[in-house]
C-alpha positions in Angstrom: 101.9 10.2 7.7 100.0 12.7 7.2 98.1 14.1 10.3 94.5 12.5 8.7 96.1 9.4 8.4 97.3 9.6 12.2 93.7 10.3 13.4 92.3 7.8 11.5 94.7 5.2 12.7 94.3 6.2 16.4 90.4 6.4 16.1 90.8 2.8 14.6 93.1 1.8 17.7 90.6 3.6 20.1 87.8 1.8 18.6 89.6 -1.6 18.6 90.3 -1.2 22.7 86.5 -0.1 23.2 85.0 -3.0 21.3 87.0 -5.4 23.5 86.0 -4.0 27.1 82.8 -5.1 27.2 82.2 -8.7 28.9 84.1 -11.3 27.2 82.3 -13.9 25.5 82.6 -17.7 27.4 84.8 -19.9 25.2 83.3 -23.1 24.8 85.2 -25.7 26.9 86.4 -27.6 23.8 87.7 -24.9 22.3 91.5 -24.9 22.7 93.1 -21.3 23.9 94.6 -19.2 21.3 98.2 -19.4 22.9 98.5 -22.7 22.7 99.3 -24.2 19.6 102.0 -27.2 19.8 102.1 -28.0 16.2 104.1 -24.8 15.8 106.8 -26.6 17.6 107.8 -29.7 15.4 111.1 -29.9 16.7 109.9 -30.4 20.4 109.1 -34.3 21.0 106.2 -34.7 22.7 105.5 -38.5 24.4 104.4 -40.7 21.4 101.0 -42.1 23.1 99.6 -42.5 26.5 99.8 -39.4 27.7 97.2 -36.0 27.9 97.6 -32.3 28.9 97.8 -32.4 32.5 94.4 -30.9 33.3 94.2 -27.7 35.6 97.8 -26.3 34.6 98.4 -23.9 32.2 99.4 -24.6 28.8 101.5 -22.3 26.6 103.0 -23.0 23.0 103.2 -19.8 20.8 105.6 -18.9 18.3 105.6 -15.1 16.7 107.9 -13.4 14.2 108.1 -16.5 11.9 109.1 -18.5 14.7 111.8 -16.5 16.2 110.2 -16.1 19.3 109.1 -18.9 20.8 107.4 -20.1 24.3 106.4 -23.5 25.2 105.3 -24.5 28.6 104.1 -28.0 29.0 102.9 -30.2 31.6 101.8 -33.6 30.4 101.1 -36.6 32.4 100.1 -40.8 31.6 96.8 -41.5 31.3 95.0 -43.3 34.0 94.9 -47.4 33.2 97.7 -47.6 31.1 100.8 -49.6 31.7 103.2 -48.1 33.8 106.1 -46.3 32.2 108.9 -44.9 34.5 110.6 -41.2 34.1 114.0 -42.8 33.2 111.9 -44.9 30.2 110.5 -41.5 29.3 113.4 -39.6 28.8 115.2 -42.3 27.1 112.3 -42.3 24.7 112.2 -38.3 24.4 116.1 -38.3 24.4 116.4 -40.2 21.1 113.3 -38.2 19.7 115.0 -34.9 20.4 118.7 -36.1 19.2 117.0 -36.5 15.8 115.6 -33.2 15.6 118.8 -31.2 16.3 118.7 -31.2 20.0 121.8 -31.7 22.1 121.6 -32.8 25.4 123.7 -30.4 27.6 122.7 -31.7 31.1 122.2 -35.3 31.5 119.7 -36.5 34.5 117.3 -39.0 35.3 114.5 -36.5 36.2 115.9 -33.2 34.6 117.6 -32.7 31.8 118.7 -29.9 29.6 118.7 -29.2 26.1 120.0 -26.9 23.6 119.1 -26.1 20.0 120.5 -22.9 18.6 119.7 -20.2 20.7 117.1 -21.9 22.5 117.6 -24.3 26.0 114.7 -26.9 26.8 114.3 -28.1 29.9 112.4 -31.7 30.7 111.4 -32.5 34.3 109.6 -35.7 35.1 107.9 -37.1 38.3 105.2 -38.7 39.4 101.7 -37.8 40.2 99.4 -40.8 42.0 101.6 -43.4 40.4 101.5 -41.4 36.9 104.7 -40.4 35.1 104.5 -36.9 34.4 106.3 -34.6 32.3 106.7 -30.8 31.7 108.6 -28.8 29.5 110.0 -25.5 29.7 111.5 -23.7 26.5 113.7 -20.8 27.1 116.1 -18.4 25.7 119.7 -20.5 26.2 121.5 -18.5 28.8 124.7 -19.0 27.7 126.4 -19.6 24.5 126.8 -23.1 23.5 130.3 -24.9 24.8 
């Protein structure tokens, strides 16, 4: 790259940085955060119905480099006023869905399960918040080779 071209690129980079230094525009409450794109994870089964994203919990669902780098940290809970679903019932439903999507159960459990697909591990944790069932997803690179 020529010296003049490097100078232009550097000036543009400084301009972009300075443009972002002002007070950020407030984001409308209804606008979804940029780092939350669960539709980019068709292989991760979410509860079919009756659940909402947990308010007050940060949600992260991003994929980079054509999906080779993925982060998925999602917390959901059963909506109030609906018929109860136990954590075991929810895990049974999600287990069927995950198996159909190519995941393999590596650590079974009644409240916490570990799943593996390729070089990734998906951890599901269920529990209760008040009288409602909750589910938390954590996707990360697998720590060990598959068995």
